[in-house]
BAGU-50895 format. One record per residue (C-alpha): x, y, z; residue number from 1. Coordinates in Angstrom, 1 decimal, always signed. Example, Ala and Ser with C-alpha at 12.3 -4.5 7.8 and 13.67 -1.06 7.14 Angstrom:
atom x +12.3	y -4.5	z +7.8	num 1
atom x +13.7	y -1.1	z +7.1	num 2
END
This chain:
atom x +6.0	y -60.2	z -24.2	num 1
atom x +5.2	y -57.5	z -22.4	num 2
atom x +7.6	y -54.8	z -21.3	num 3
atom x +7.3	y -52.4	z -18.1	num 4
atom x +6.4	y -48.8	z -19.5	num 5
atom x +8.3	y -46.0	z -18.2	num 6
atom x +5.5	y -45.4	z -15.0	num 7
atom x +6.7	y -48.3	z -13.6	num 8
atom x +3.5	y -50.1	z -14.7	num 9
atom x +3.4	y -53.5	z -15.9	num 10
atom x +0.8	y -52.2	z -18.3	num 11
atom x +1.8	y -52.0	z -21.6	num 12
atom x +2.0	y -48.7	z -23.0	num 13
atom x -1.5	y -49.1	z -25.4	num 14
atom x -3.0	y -49.9	z -22.1	num 15
atom x -1.8	y -47.1	z -20.0	num 16
atom x -3.0	y -44.4	z -23.1	num 17
atom x -6.5	y -46.6	z -22.5	num 18
atom x -6.3	y -45.8	z -18.9	num 19
atom x -4.6	y -42.2	z -19.5	num 20
atom x -7.8	y -41.3	z -21.8	num 21
atom x -10.2	y -42.7	z -19.4	num 22
atom x -9.0	y -40.5	z -16.5	num 23
atom x -8.5	y -37.1	z -18.8	num 24
atom x -12.2	y -36.0	z -19.1	num 25
atom x -12.0	y -36.1	z -14.9	num 26
atom x -9.0	y -34.5	z -14.4	num 27
atom x -10.5	y -31.8	z -16.9	num 28
atom x -14.3	y -31.8	z -15.0	num 29
atom x -11.9	y -31.5	z -11.9	num 30
atom x -10.3	y -28.7	z -13.2	num 31
atom x -13.0	y -26.6	z -13.9	num 32
atom x -15.1	y -27.5	z -10.9	num 33
atom x -11.7	y -26.2	z -9.1	num 34
atom x -11.4	y -23.2	z -11.4	num 35
atom x -14.5	y -22.6	z -10.8	num 36
atom x -15.1	y -22.6	z -7.0	num 37
atom x -12.0	y -20.6	z -6.6	num 38
atom x -13.1	y -17.7	z -9.0	num 39
atom x -16.6	y -17.3	z -7.5	num 40
atom x -15.1	y -17.7	z -3.9	num 41
atom x -12.5	y -14.7	z -4.3	num 42
atom x -14.8	y -12.4	z -5.9	num 43
atom x -17.5	y -13.1	z -2.4	num 44
atom x -14.0	y -12.7	z -0.3	num 45
atom x -12.2	y -9.5	z -2.1	num 46
atom x -15.8	y -7.8	z -1.8	num 47
atom x -16.3	y -9.0	z +2.2	num 48
atom x -19.5	y -10.6	z +1.2	num 49
atom x -20.7	y -13.9	z +3.5	num 50
atom x -18.9	y -16.3	z +1.8	num 51
atom x -19.8	y -19.5	z +3.7	num 52
atom x -19.1	y -22.6	z +1.7	num 53
atom x -23.1	y -22.7	z +1.1	num 54
atom x -22.7	y -19.1	z -0.7	num 55
atom x -19.7	y -20.0	z -2.4	num 56
atom x -20.8	y -23.3	z -4.1	num 57
atom x -23.9	y -21.7	z -4.8	num 58
atom x -22.0	y -18.9	z -6.6	num 59
atom x -19.9	y -21.9	z -8.5	num 60
atom x -23.5	y -23.5	z -9.2	num 61
atom x -21.6	y -26.8	z -7.7	num 62
atom x -22.5	y -28.6	z -4.6	num 63
atom x -21.7	y -29.0	z -1.3	num 64
atom x -20.3	y -32.7	z -1.9	num 65
atom x -18.2	y -31.5	z -4.6	num 66
atom x -16.3	y -28.7	z -2.6	num 67
atom x -15.6	y -31.5	z -0.2	num 68
atom x -13.9	y -33.8	z -2.9	num 69
atom x -11.4	y -30.6	z -3.7	num 70
atom x -11.2	y -28.7	z -0.1	num 71
atom x -10.0	y -30.8	z +3.6	num 72
atom x -12.0	y -26.9	z +5.0	num 73
atom x -13.2	y -23.7	z +4.2	num 74
atom x -9.4	y -22.8	z +5.4	num 75
atom x -7.7	y -24.8	z +3.0	num 76
atom x -9.9	y -23.3	z +0.5	num 77
atom x -8.6	y -19.7	z +1.1	num 78
atom x -5.2	y -21.1	z +1.6	num 79
atom x -5.8	y -21.7	z -2.5	num 80
atom x -7.2	y -18.6	z -2.7	num 81
atom x -4.5	y -16.9	z -1.4	num 82
atom x -2.0	y -19.2	z -3.2	num 83
atom x -3.8	y -18.4	z -6.3	num 84
atom x -3.7	y -14.4	z -5.6	num 85
atom x -0.3	y -15.1	z -4.8	num 86
atom x +0.3	y -16.6	z -8.5	num 87
atom x -0.7	y -13.4	z -9.8	num 88
atom x +1.6	y -10.9	z -7.9	num 89
atom x +4.1	y -12.6	z -9.2	num 90
atom x +3.1	y -12.4	z -13.1	num 91
atom x +2.4	y -8.7	z -12.5	num 92
atom x +5.7	y -8.8	z -10.6	num 93
atom x +7.8	y -10.5	z -13.4	num 94
atom x +5.5	y -8.1	z -16.1	num 95
atom x +6.7	y -5.1	z -14.8	num 96
atom x +10.3	y -6.2	z -13.8	num 97
atom x +10.9	y -7.5	z -17.9	num 98
atom x +9.5	y -4.0	z -18.7	num 99
atom x +11.6	y -1.8	z -17.2	num 100
atom x +14.9	y -0.4	z -19.2	num 101
atom x +17.5	y -0.7	z -16.2	num 102
atom x +18.1	y -3.0	z -12.9	num 103
atom x +17.6	y +0.3	z -11.0	num 104
atom x +14.2	y +0.2	z -12.5	num 105
atom x +13.3	y -3.1	z -12.8	num 106
atom x +14.1	y -3.2	z -8.8	num 107
atom x +12.1	y +0.1	z -8.1	num 108
atom x +9.1	y -1.6	z -10.3	num 109
atom x +9.5	y -4.9	z -8.5	num 110
atom x +8.9	y -3.1	z -4.7	num 111
atom x +6.5	y -1.1	z -6.2	num 112
atom x +4.6	y -4.1	z -7.1	num 113
atom x +4.2	y -5.6	z -4.3	num 114
atom x +4.1	y -2.9	z -1.8	num 115
atom x +0.7	y -1.8	z -4.3	num 116
atom x -0.7	y -4.8	z -2.6	num 117
atom x -1.4	y -2.4	z +0.7	num 118
atom x -0.3	y +1.1	z -1.0	num 119
atom x -3.2	y +0.9	z -3.7	num 120
atom x -6.9	y +1.7	z -1.9	num 121
atom x -9.0	y -1.0	z -3.9	num 122
atom x -6.5	y -3.6	z -3.8	num 123
atom x -5.4	y -3.3	z -0.3	num 124
atom x -9.2	y -3.5	z +0.4	num 125
atom x -10.1	y -7.2	z -1.1	num 126
atom x -6.5	y -8.3	z +0.5	num 127
atom x -7.9	y -7.0	z +3.9	num 128
atom x -11.5	y -8.8	z +3.1	num 129
atom x -9.7	y -12.1	z +2.4	num 130
atom x -7.6	y -11.9	z +5.0	num 131
atom x -10.6	y -11.4	z +7.3	num 132
atom x -12.3	y -14.0	z +6.1	num 133
atom x -9.7	y -16.2	z +7.1	num 134
atom x -10.1	y -15.4	z +10.9	num 135
atom x -6.9	y -12.5	z +10.7	num 136
atom x -4.2	y -15.7	z +9.4	num 137
atom x -3.3	y -14.3	z +5.4	num 138
atom x -2.4	y -17.9	z +4.4	num 139
atom x -0.6	y -21.3	z +5.8	num 140
atom x +2.9	y -21.4	z +6.2	num 141
atom x +3.9	y -23.6	z +3.6	num 142
atom x +1.7	y -21.0	z +1.2	num 143
atom x +3.5	y -18.2	z +2.5	num 144
atom x +7.2	y -19.7	z +2.1	num 145
atom x +6.5	y -20.5	z -1.6	num 146
atom x +5.9	y -17.2	z -2.5	num 147
atom x +8.5	y -15.8	z -0.8	num 148
atom x +10.2	y -18.6	z -2.7	num 149
atom x +8.4	y -17.4	z -6.1	num 150
atom x +9.5	y -13.8	z -6.0	num 151
atom x +12.7	y -14.1	z -4.9	num 152
atom x +13.4	y -16.1	z -8.2	num 153
atom x +11.8	y -13.2	z -10.1	num 154
atom x +14.3	y -10.6	z -8.5	num 155
atom x +17.3	y -12.7	z -8.3	num 156
atom x +17.6	y -11.1	z -11.6	num 157
atom x +17.9	y -7.2	z -10.9	num 158
atom x +19.7	y -7.9	z -7.5	num 159
atom x +22.6	y -9.9	z -9.2	num 160
atom x +22.7	y -7.2	z -11.8	num 161
atom x +22.8	y -4.3	z -9.3	num 162
atom x +26.1	y -6.2	z -7.8	num 163
atom x +24.8	y -8.6	z -5.2	num 164
atom x +27.8	y -11.5	z -4.4	num 165
atom x +25.1	y -13.3	z -3.4	num 166
atom x +21.5	y -13.0	z -5.4	num 167
atom x +20.0	y -16.2	z -4.4	num 168
atom x +20.1	y -15.2	z -0.5	num 169
atom x +19.8	y -11.3	z -1.0	num 170
atom x +16.4	y -11.7	z -3.0	num 171
atom x +14.6	y -13.7	z -0.5	num 172
atom x +15.5	y -11.5	z +2.2	num 173
atom x +14.6	y -8.9	z -0.2	num 174
atom x +11.4	y -11.0	z -0.3	num 175
atom x +10.5	y -11.6	z +2.5	num 176
atom x +11.7	y -7.8	z +3.7	num 177
atom x +8.5	y -6.6	z +1.0	num 178
atom x +6.1	y -8.9	z +2.3	num 179
atom x +6.1	y -8.0	z +5.7	num 180
atom x +6.2	y -4.4	z +4.8	num 181
atom x +3.0	y -5.0	z +2.8	num 182
atom x +1.2	y -6.6	z +5.5	num 183
atom x +2.6	y -4.3	z +7.9	num 184
atom x +1.1	y -1.2	z +5.8	num 185
atom x -1.9	y -3.2	z +4.5	num 186
atom x -3.6	y -2.6	z +8.0	num 187
atom x -2.5	y +1.2	z +8.3	num 188
atom x -5.1	y +4.2	z +7.2	num 189
atom x -3.7	y +5.0	z +3.9	num 190
atom x -3.9	y +8.8	z +5.1	num 191
atom x -1.0	y +8.4	z +7.3	num 192
atom x +1.6	y +7.3	z +5.0	num 193
atom x +3.0	y +8.3	z +1.9	num 194
atom x +3.0	y +5.1	z -0.4	num 195
atom x +5.4	y +6.6	z -3.3	num 196
atom x +7.6	y +7.8	z +0.0	num 197
atom x +7.8	y +4.0	z +1.4	num 198
atom x +8.7	y +2.9	z -2.0	num 199
atom x +11.7	y +5.3	z -2.1	num 200
atom x +12.3	y +4.0	z +1.8	num 201
atom x +12.4	y +0.5	z +0.6	num 202
atom x +14.4	y +0.6	z -2.9	num 203
atom x +17.0	y +2.9	z -0.5	num 204
atom x +17.2	y +0.4	z +1.7	num 205
atom x +17.7	y -2.4	z -0.6	num 206
atom x +20.5	y -0.6	z -2.4	num 207
atom x +22.1	y +0.3	z +0.5	num 208
atom x +22.6	y -3.6	z +1.9	num 209
atom x +23.6	y -4.5	z -1.8	num 210
atom x +26.3	y -1.9	z -1.9	num 211
atom x +27.3	y -3.1	z +1.4	num 212
END
């Protein structure tokens, strides 16, 4: 007698396990390939080096066929690089907020962490190179939307602790504001603004909004 497994397949559990075992090595190999492509591509992009598909696969030690097996186009690949960078930013933001002693300190640390992408000269130069490689677009709309939502989730804790009556919406508004401010500063000459003053201004703006 054969019972339908939880996934809805007509295979028995033992047969399903056999299929999974046959797929696992291919999934692991695909994960390694994609990780290598993104890592090597990011290194090329942040240096402002030529980053044609041929350059990316040569740096990764893979083939054009492998690249197009995982990515529809170079634009799709750059979006993946930007998305991966967003994940690293979220991890950095979370560490800074968790290390803060008070909600006020956590909010400031979070704002400073996001703006550092534009006000830290080395990080800003790398970010500009990635954006320029995409023809001036920093990311696909869905990539941006996901980043806004994820950052908002990290900011929601200190924003709620500071008295917000609607932390979900307030944190999303703050996230959108911070990313827009970061992109605005990204293309400005660093000598034209005081990075610390920019952080102070936005912290004050958000705090006044929460008090209201």
